[in-house]
N, C-alpha and C positions, 0 to 999 in steps of 0.2 A: 433495569439498570445494573443488575448483578454482573451481566456479561461485560459491561463497560470496565469493570474493575480488573478483569483478567488481563494479564499482559503476556503476549505471545512472543517468543524469541525468534530471531532470524540470525543464524550463526554467521560469524565473520567469514568463515570459509565459503559459505553460500553466496555472500555478498559479492565476492570476486567475479561471479559470472554475470553480473549486471553492470550497466553503464555507471560510470563514476558519479555522474550528476543525476540525482533522482528527479522525477516530476512531482509537482505538488498540486493538489486540487483542494478546493474548498466546497462545502455543501451549503445549500440554502439554509438548512437548519443550524449549522455551526460555521459561520464564515470567518471566525477568528482562529480556529485551530486547524492547521493544514493536515492533509492526508498525504502520506508518502506512497508514491507509486514507483516501482523499479522496473526498468525496461531491460530485458535480456540483451546482451551485446550481440549485434548482428542479426537479431530476429524481431519479429512483430509479436513478441510474447511479453506480457506484463504480469507482475505480481503486486497486488494492492496490499501493502504491509499494514496500513492503518495509521493511527496517530502515534507519533513518537512518544515514548514514555520513559526512556532512559537506556542504560546499557549495563552489561556485565563484562567480565574479562573475555568471555567467549561469544557474546551475541549482543545485538541491539534488541530492545524490547518495544513492542507496539501494542496499543489498545485496539482490538478489533472493532469493525464498523457494525452498525445496526443493519438490518436487512434493507431498510429504506435508503440508507447511505450507500450501501453496496450497489443497489440498482442505479442510483444517481451517478456514481463514479463509473460504473460499467457503461452507461449511456454516453458519458463524456469521452471515454476511451474509444468507443465504437465510432464516434464522430471523427477522431484522429485517424483511425485505421479500421476499416470495416472488417478486415481479415484478422484482426488481432486476437490472440489467445490470451484470455484473462483468467487469473486465479487469485484467490484471496488467502492471506496468511491465517 
């Protein structure tokens, strides 16, 4: 559970290269808290940010996913696009 407390930043500058409207996924384990997935504009490239945890002046903060959740989200994204490039924050 220690990993869940760590908040990773995604800078506001970097956010500009992704579609304005993010995708949201839910996992079987936690169907109440959505996971933010950003799609790179004009590409089949996704970054799974994690669960939104707040913001600073320079960035949005996200709580990283567990390995089990990563696999579940990756599987959902591959259903959308088999050729998708997927990375995690």
